[in-house]
C-alpha positions as CSV (number, residue, x, y, z in Angstrom):
1,M,106.0,74.3,156.3
2,L,109.6,75.1,156.5
3,I,110.7,72.6,153.9
4,K,108.3,74.4,151.5
5,N,109.4,77.9,152.8
6,Q,113.0,76.9,152.2
7,N,111.5,75.7,148.7
8,M,110.2,78.9,148.0
9,L,113.1,80.9,148.8
10,G,115.0,78.3,146.8
11,A,113.1,78.9,143.6
12,M,113.8,82.8,144.1
13,L,117.5,82.2,144.3
14,I,117.5,80.5,140.9
15,L,115.6,83.6,139.3
16,I,118.3,85.8,140.7
17,A,121.2,83.5,139.5
18,T,119.6,83.2,136.2
19,L,119.0,86.6,135.7
20,S,122.7,87.0,136.7
21,L,123.8,84.2,134.4
22,T,122.2,85.8,131.7
23,L,124.2,89.0,132.1
24,K,127.3,87.5,132.3
25,D,126.6,85.3,129.3
26,S,125.7,88.4,127.6
27,A,128.8,89.9,128.4
28,D,130.7,86.9,127.4
29,K,129.0,87.1,123.8
30,Y,129.9,90.8,123.3
31,L,133.5,90.4,124.1
32,V,134.2,87.3,122.3
33,Q,132.5,88.7,119.2
34,H,135.2,91.6,119.5
35,D,138.1,88.9,119.5
36,Y,139.0,88.7,123.2
37,H,140.3,85.2,124.5
38,P,138.0,83.0,127.0
39,V,140.7,82.7,129.0
40,Q,141.0,86.6,129.4
41,M,137.3,86.3,130.2
42,V,137.9,83.7,132.9
43,F,140.6,85.6,134.1
44,F,138.1,88.7,134.8
45,R,135.3,86.4,136.1
46,F,137.7,84.5,139.1
47,A,140.9,86.0,139.5
48,I,139.3,89.6,140.0
49,P,136.8,88.6,142.6
50,F,139.4,86.7,144.2
51,L,142.0,89.2,144.8
52,C,139.4,91.8,146.0
53,M,138.2,89.2,148.8
54,A,141.9,88.6,149.6
55,I,142.3,92.5,150.0
56,F,138.7,92.8,152.3
57,M,138.4,89.8,153.6
58,P,141.9,88.6,154.2
59,K,140.9,85.9,157.2
60,Q,138.1,84.3,155.1
61,T,140.1,84.0,152.2
62,K,142.9,82.1,154.2
63,I,140.4,79.6,155.5
64,A,138.6,79.3,152.2
65,I,142.1,78.1,150.7
66,L,142.8,75.8,153.5
67,A,139.6,74.2,152.8
68,T,140.7,73.0,149.4
69,N,139.9,69.5,149.2
70,G,139.1,66.9,146.5
71,K,135.5,68.1,146.2
72,L,136.1,71.5,145.7
73,I,138.3,70.7,143.4
74,L,136.6,68.7,141.1
75,R,133.8,71.3,141.5
76,A,136.2,73.9,140.1
77,L,137.3,72.1,137.3
78,L,133.7,71.4,136.1
79,F,132.9,74.9,136.6
80,L,136.1,75.7,134.2
81,V,134.6,73.6,131.9
82,C,131.7,75.2,131.8
83,A,132.9,78.6,131.8
84,V,135.5,78.2,128.9
85,T,133.2,76.1,126.4
86,S,130.7,78.6,127.1
87,V,132.2,81.7,125.7
88,I,133.3,79.6,122.7
89,A,129.8,78.2,122.0
90,L,128.5,82.1,122.2
91,K,130.7,82.8,119.5
92,Y,128.7,80.8,117.2
93,I,125.2,80.4,118.7
94,P,122.6,83.0,119.3
95,L,122.2,83.5,122.8
96,E,118.5,82.6,123.4
97,M,119.3,79.0,121.4
98,Y,122.3,78.6,123.6
99,I,121.0,79.2,126.7
100,I,117.8,76.7,125.5
101,I,119.9,74.1,125.0
102,V,121.8,74.5,128.5
103,Q,118.5,74.1,130.0
104,M,118.5,70.3,129.3
105,G,121.0,70.7,132.8
106,G,117.9,71.1,134.5
107,I,116.2,67.6,133.5
108,A,119.7,66.0,134.5
109,Y,120.0,67.9,137.7
110,M,116.6,66.8,138.6
111,L,117.5,63.2,137.7
112,G,120.8,63.2,139.6
113,G,118.6,64.5,142.6
114,T,116.5,61.7,142.7
115,L,119.3,58.9,142.2
116,F,121.9,60.2,144.3
117,F,119.5,62.0,147.1
118,K,116.2,60.3,146.7
119,E,114.7,63.3,146.8
120,T,110.8,62.4,146.3
121,L,108.9,63.6,142.8
122,T,105.6,64.0,142.8
123,P,103.6,63.8,140.1
124,I,102.8,67.4,139.5
125,K,106.5,67.8,139.9
126,I,106.8,65.2,137.0
127,I,104.6,67.0,134.7
128,A,105.6,70.4,135.3
129,T,109.3,68.8,134.7
130,L,107.9,67.3,131.3
131,V,106.0,70.5,130.2
132,G,109.4,72.3,130.6
133,F,111.3,69.7,128.6
134,V,108.6,70.3,125.8
135,G,109.0,73.9,125.9
136,V,112.5,73.5,125.2
137,I,111.9,70.7,122.4
138,I,109.5,73.5,120.7
139,V,112.3,76.4,120.9
140,I,115.0,73.8,119.3
141,N,112.8,73.1,116.6
142,P,114.7,69.7,115.8
143,T,112.4,69.8,112.3
144,D,114.9,72.5,111.0
145,I,117.7,70.8,109.6
146,N,119.7,73.7,110.1
147,G,119.1,73.8,113.9
148,L,121.0,70.2,114.0
149,Q,124.9,71.7,113.9
150,W,128.0,69.8,115.3
151,V,128.5,73.8,117.5
152,Y,125.0,73.0,119.4
153,L,127.2,69.6,121.6
154,L,129.1,72.5,123.3
155,P,126.1,73.8,125.5
156,L,125.2,70.0,125.8
157,L,128.8,69.4,127.4
158,I,127.9,72.4,129.7
159,A,124.5,71.0,130.6
160,I,126.0,67.8,131.7
161,A,129.2,69.3,133.3
162,N,127.1,72.2,135.2
163,S,124.7,68.9,136.9
164,G,127.5,67.5,137.8
165,Y,128.9,70.7,139.5
166,N,125.3,71.5,141.2
167,L,125.4,68.0,142.8
168,I,128.8,68.1,144.1
169,T,127.8,71.3,145.6
170,K,125.2,69.5,147.7
171,T,127.6,66.8,149.2
172,I,130.0,69.5,150.5
173,D,130.7,69.3,154.4
174,S,128.1,71.7,155.9
175,S,131.4,73.1,158.4
176,I,132.8,74.8,155.1
177,S,130.9,78.1,155.1
178,L,128.9,79.3,152.1
179,L,131.4,81.9,151.5
180,S,134.3,79.6,151.8
181,V,133.0,77.5,149.0
182,L,132.7,80.7,146.9
183,I,136.2,82.1,147.4
184,N,137.6,78.9,147.1
185,S,136.2,78.3,143.7
186,F,137.9,81.9,142.9
187,F,141.1,80.8,144.2
188,I,141.3,77.8,142.0
189,L,139.8,79.1,138.7
190,G,141.7,82.3,139.1
191,L,145.1,81.0,139.7
192,I,144.6,78.6,136.8
193,S,143.6,81.4,134.5
194,S,146.5,83.6,135.6
195,A,148.9,80.7,135.0
196,I,147.6,80.4,131.4
197,L,147.4,83.9,130.8
198,L,151.4,84.2,132.3
199,A,152.6,81.3,130.1
200,Q,151.0,82.7,127.1
201,P,151.0,86.3,127.0
202,H,149.9,87.0,123.6
203,I,146.1,86.1,124.3
204,W,145.7,89.1,126.3
205,K,144.1,92.2,124.8
206,T,144.1,95.5,126.5
207,P,140.1,96.2,126.9
208,T,138.7,99.5,125.1
209,L,136.8,101.8,127.0
210,D,133.8,100.2,125.2
211,A,134.7,96.8,126.6
212,L,135.3,97.8,130.2
213,P,131.6,97.7,131.3
214,Y,131.3,94.4,130.1
215,F,134.7,93.1,131.4
216,F,133.2,94.8,135.1
217,T,130.1,93.1,134.6
218,I,131.3,89.6,134.5
219,P,132.9,89.4,138.0
220,I,130.0,91.2,139.9
221,V,127.0,89.1,138.3
222,T,129.4,86.1,138.9
223,I,129.7,86.6,142.6
224,I,125.7,87.1,142.9
225,S,124.8,84.0,140.6
226,Q,127.5,81.9,142.8
227,L,125.9,83.0,146.0
228,C,122.5,82.3,145.2
229,L,123.0,79.1,143.5
230,I,125.2,77.6,146.1
231,K,122.4,78.5,148.7
232,A,119.7,77.1,146.8
233,M,121.4,74.0,146.4
234,N,121.9,73.7,150.2
235,I,118.4,74.6,151.3
236,A,116.1,73.3,148.1
237,E,114.8,70.1,146.9
238,A,116.5,69.5,143.4
239,S,113.1,68.2,141.7
240,H,111.6,71.5,143.3
241,I,113.9,74.1,141.6
242,A,115.2,72.2,138.4
243,P,112.2,73.8,136.5
244,F,113.1,77.6,137.4
245,F,116.2,77.1,135.5
246,Y,113.8,77.4,132.3
247,F,113.4,81.0,133.2
248,Q,116.5,82.0,131.9
249,I,115.5,81.6,128.4
250,I,113.0,84.3,129.0
251,F,115.7,86.2,130.0
252,S,118.2,85.4,127.4
253,C,115.5,86.4,124.6
254,I,115.1,90.1,126.1
255,F,119.0,90.5,126.3
256,G,119.7,88.6,123.3
257,Y,116.9,91.4,121.5
258,W,118.5,94.3,123.2
259,L,122.2,93.7,122.8
260,F,122.3,91.7,119.5
261,D,119.4,92.1,117.5
262,E,118.2,88.5,118.0
263,L,114.9,88.5,117.5
264,P,113.0,85.4,119.2
265,T,110.9,83.5,116.8
266,F,107.6,82.0,117.3
267,Y,108.8,78.6,118.2
268,I,111.0,80.7,121.2
269,I,107.8,82.3,122.4
270,T,105.7,79.3,122.2
271,G,108.2,77.2,123.9
272,G,108.5,79.7,126.5
273,L,105.0,79.9,127.7
274,F,105.5,76.3,128.3
275,I,108.5,76.8,130.5
276,V,106.5,79.4,132.4
277,A,103.9,77.1,133.1
278,A,106.2,74.7,134.4
279,G,107.3,77.2,136.8
280,L,103.4,77.8,137.7
281,L,102.8,74.2,138.4
282,I,105.7,73.9,140.8
283,T,104.3,76.7,142.8
284,Y,100.5,75.6,142.9
285,S,102.1,71.8,144.1
286,N,104.4,73.1,146.8
287,Y,101.7,76.0,148.3
288,F,98.4,75.8,147.5
289,P,97.7,72.6,150.1
290,T,99.5,74.7,152.6
291,N,96.8,77.4,151.8
292,K,93.9,75.1,151.8
293,S,94.9,73.5,155.0
294,Q,94.9,76.8,156.7
295,N,91.2,77.6,155.8
296,Y,89.7,74.7,157.8
């Protein structure tokens, strides 16, 4: 019962994280379309939160910096690959299409959990993952030759890097707190982005009043999403929470239409239904047996 409750909490945390990440991607897309440099967005995403934590939580910040090790550095570098590549990709790819291709990382993460952590795959989990994968294929619509452009390799790179980043999160020493992991990532990536801006000051563009809300959104939702993701990876099985990443497609359709007038196509709507069905299958497989046993 404890494991199932943890899986339920992990699923809810993933939903919150994916909503936050969609807000972050929407802000990135707006800013890159208005000629702000990707490094500037990375700076706001990591350096600003780190400075805030250093001011208001100096003791925890010192502990987090001293906890730096090889795994945390590798994790941060994979995070940096995702952050920079996502901004570049969003300049050329519709929001919902970008999110859809990135969802391939859910499949990679589930397979990684099975390969490296010996997590059990039940038949229903396998079916649910396959249903989610079919949904992704439907949305991409590979029969449309216009959908096979080289730029789509960028979100595929993000999917691979993000899977490695999430799997490394599961291997971090339990003595390092959730807060320390979060602050450490902000420290490393904030340091890198700050160094680049100091070395190349011409890439900085002073935000306008219209752009400021988007810049402020980035660090806030980054903190929320990372807290939820790290906690979910530590308490729940990868094979359980992987299909719930697909719900980000639904969120991206909403924000894509609202902010960028990107109307979802028939293929996106149909594939989205498959993805929701995958999440419902996972919920059924984990909780229906428990409820049934309580009736006897």
